[in-house]
C-alpha atoms as one frame of an Amber mdcrd trajectory, in Angstrom:
protein
  72.753 -13.989  51.780  72.081 -18.018  53.044  68.452 -19.036  52.853  67.801
 -18.530  55.489  67.508 -15.045  54.510  64.390 -16.487  52.956  63.058 -16.111
  56.901  59.733 -14.140  56.880  60.262 -12.965  53.150  56.966 -13.066  50.586
  57.084 -15.711  48.009  54.310 -16.271  45.064  55.185 -18.471  42.529  52.401
 -19.099  39.653  52.721 -21.945  38.242  53.952 -23.937  41.553  50.575 -26.816
  42.234  52.731 -29.419  40.394  56.081 -30.429  38.741  59.206 -27.556  39.151
  57.121 -25.452  40.257  55.718 -26.787  43.976  59.132 -27.804  44.519  60.151
 -24.077  44.263  56.898 -23.872  47.043  57.913 -26.409  49.244  61.785 -25.486
  48.794  60.931 -21.406  49.661  58.846 -23.018  52.388  61.320 -25.205  53.778
  63.643 -21.902  54.075  61.052 -19.825  56.328  59.528 -18.335  53.584  55.799
 -17.625  53.341  54.642 -18.991  50.157  51.389 -18.121  47.290  50.636 -20.500
  44.800  48.639 -20.333  42.273  47.670 -21.910  38.392  44.633 -22.388  36.701
  42.979 -25.817  38.049  41.758 -26.025  41.580  42.294 -29.559  41.963  45.882
 -28.484  41.475  46.041 -26.037  44.075  44.136 -27.964  46.981  46.421 -30.822
  46.639  49.608 -28.158  46.448  48.321 -26.821  49.576  47.894 -30.394  51.513
  51.631 -30.705  51.317  52.658 -26.563  51.707  52.719 -25.361  55.646  49.789
 -24.301  56.687  50.524 -20.010  57.099  50.464 -21.071  52.629  48.223 -19.565
  50.492  46.138 -20.663  47.234  45.129 -18.516  44.435  42.551 -20.450  41.499
  44.079 -18.136  38.253  43.926 -18.116  34.433  47.400 -16.399  34.094  46.125
 -15.381  30.066  43.614 -13.091  31.960  46.163  -9.921  32.159  43.180  -8.353
  34.819  43.158 -10.846  37.438  46.678 -12.063  37.277  47.180  -7.459  38.576
  44.208  -8.277  41.341  46.032 -11.212  42.542  49.039  -8.728  42.896  47.051
  -5.515  44.556  45.195  -8.301  47.673  48.867 -10.000  47.887  50.632  -6.011
  48.555  54.317  -6.123  48.539  56.831  -9.592  48.401  59.956 -10.088  47.768
  59.909 -12.961  45.029  58.139 -14.282  41.990  58.393 -17.371  40.128  57.278
 -17.844  37.190  56.525 -21.152  36.236  53.524 -22.176  34.592  53.430 -23.280
  31.824  50.940 -26.739  29.366  52.299 -29.085  28.052  55.253 -28.783  24.989
  54.243 -28.008  22.341  55.779 -30.379  19.676  55.205 -30.558  15.844  56.921
 -30.988  12.215  56.317 -27.029  10.736  54.192 -28.562   8.096  51.200 -29.405
  11.182  52.183 -27.095  13.338  48.699 -25.692  14.898  49.164 -21.589  14.264
  46.446 -21.034  17.079  48.186 -24.007  19.822  50.665 -22.186  18.889  50.011
 -19.289  19.776  48.127 -20.478  23.187  51.073 -21.699  23.858  53.114 -18.766
  24.051  49.791 -17.636  25.792  51.086 -18.670  28.908  54.200 -19.612  28.774
  55.831 -15.282  27.794  52.530 -13.367  28.068  51.174 -14.740  30.945  55.098
 -14.315  32.454  55.002 -10.982  30.844  51.741  -9.513  32.751  52.961 -11.361
  35.783  56.329  -9.249  35.736  54.479  -6.227  35.010  52.277  -7.091  38.153
  54.542  -7.785  40.159  57.232  -5.696  39.186  55.578  -2.574  41.491  54.972
  -4.881  44.811  58.299  -6.101  44.990  60.310  -5.155  47.854  64.822  -3.906
  47.575  66.327  -6.803  47.690  63.610  -8.617  45.413  63.898 -11.219  42.586
  62.333 -12.282  39.491  62.964 -15.613  38.521  61.367 -16.841  35.007  61.810
 -20.811  33.484  63.280 -21.213  29.468  64.323 -24.772  28.555  67.039 -26.355
  27.051  64.815 -26.326  23.913  66.464 -22.938  22.476  69.925 -23.235  22.396
  69.406 -27.048  21.238  66.399 -27.772  19.295  64.953 -30.270  17.697  63.215
 -31.753  14.030  59.592 -30.697  15.419  60.526 -28.284  18.642  60.181 -24.877
  15.865  57.603 -23.400  18.632  58.923 -24.427  21.813  62.488 -23.825  20.934
  61.945 -19.512  19.599  60.226 -19.730  23.311  63.073 -20.787  24.653  64.817
 -17.823  23.228  62.096 -15.546  23.846  62.120 -15.964  27.276  65.899 -15.470
  27.820  65.718 -12.066  25.605  62.805 -11.624  28.330  64.950 -12.064  30.932
  67.938 -10.173  30.335  65.448  -7.061  29.015  63.533  -6.944  32.103  67.362
  -6.987  34.269  68.162  -3.894  32.419  64.533  -2.301  33.067  63.804  -3.633
  36.199  67.333  -3.125  37.728  68.083  -3.083  41.422  65.241  -5.910  41.208
  67.263  -9.119  39.508  65.535 -10.968  37.108  67.518 -14.226  36.132  66.185
 -17.743  34.542  66.242 -21.098  35.086  66.744 -23.767  31.958  65.937 -27.159
  32.746  66.875 -30.588  30.547  64.646 -33.603  30.975  62.825 -33.091  34.210
  61.367 -36.222  35.871  58.041 -34.506  36.423  54.192 -33.826  35.475  54.855
 -31.806  32.094  55.435 -35.262  30.655  51.996 -37.456  32.029  50.531 -36.721
  28.539  53.031 -39.350  27.534  51.605 -42.721  27.615  53.561 -44.603  30.628
  56.109 -46.370  28.714  57.083 -42.922  25.974  57.759 -41.332  29.028  59.769
 -44.494  30.924  61.606 -44.443  27.804  62.139 -40.363  27.315  63.662 -40.901
  30.742  65.710 -43.922  29.989  67.586 -42.277  26.033  67.905 -39.552  28.235
  69.865 -40.228  31.307  72.059 -42.503  28.848  72.695 -40.403  27.036  73.893
 -37.000  29.224  77.401 -37.229  30.075  75.992 -37.620  34.180  73.800 -40.363
  33.065  71.279 -39.294  35.186  68.104 -37.835  34.734  66.496 -34.628  36.322
  64.388 -33.791  39.251  62.398 -31.675  40.403  64.540 -30.444  43.738  67.508
 -30.717  41.484  65.671 -27.517  39.596  64.227 -26.302  42.919  67.254 -25.755
  44.137  68.879 -23.725  41.365  65.388 -20.951  42.211  66.192 -20.324  45.830
  69.524 -19.666  44.760  68.243 -16.739  42.477  66.336 -15.451  45.392  69.212
 -15.841  47.947  71.670 -15.002  45.262  72.222 -10.795  45.567  74.599 -10.712
  42.231  73.678 -12.288  39.707  70.693 -10.667  37.087  70.445 -10.936  33.116
  71.936 -14.896  33.345  69.894 -18.292  32.761  71.061 -20.654  34.761  71.621
 -24.248  32.497  70.482 -27.573  34.525  70.619 -30.169  31.700  72.875 -32.980
  32.899  75.022 -31.876  30.625  72.338 -32.751  27.851  73.482 -29.945  24.924
  76.702 -30.903  25.264  76.217 -34.621  23.544
């Protein structure tokens, strides 16, 4: 299957209004898909629709509200592909300093939001459809201060494999980005953010930082690769190797 096969298909990207999600939405639209994006901030939805083709649609949606998520998919009807990239900024703190309420909220969007989306979308997926979730390299390469983030990434990988078995022949996969130049890091002061990018690139075998378009290609691969399910595609420039 080639990218041309996305022509006329319907792709829903939850978290598709910024960063990697918006790059996925733009790439899918460029391949001919009719794209729907959703996120919790109206200004982000409006900005994304300004960058997407006229046939794209956008929705302001609290992804932790399972009833609203179900209503969205009921309104959309049949779709071909679901992509979930939504998530708040990473929760990084030593164990002794972890705010457990914040940790629960972190899982609410990134894990339970994904699970609710799959639950609502699966009955709407047409034959040949796919679901692609998003993990991260904190799972296979935990560091001090990443207890919550690392466990979240590992949980998403397990969810991906379990769903691939249960929902077959729907294909369920996940993308595992490393550090990527994206809005995810916008809470950092500019100098700290630039230092993170430079340090990550210098240490990686490929000597470069990931870009959102690099990662978007992986989601389109999973939409069009008919023989992949239950897999996690690592895209980190080789950082977990060193």
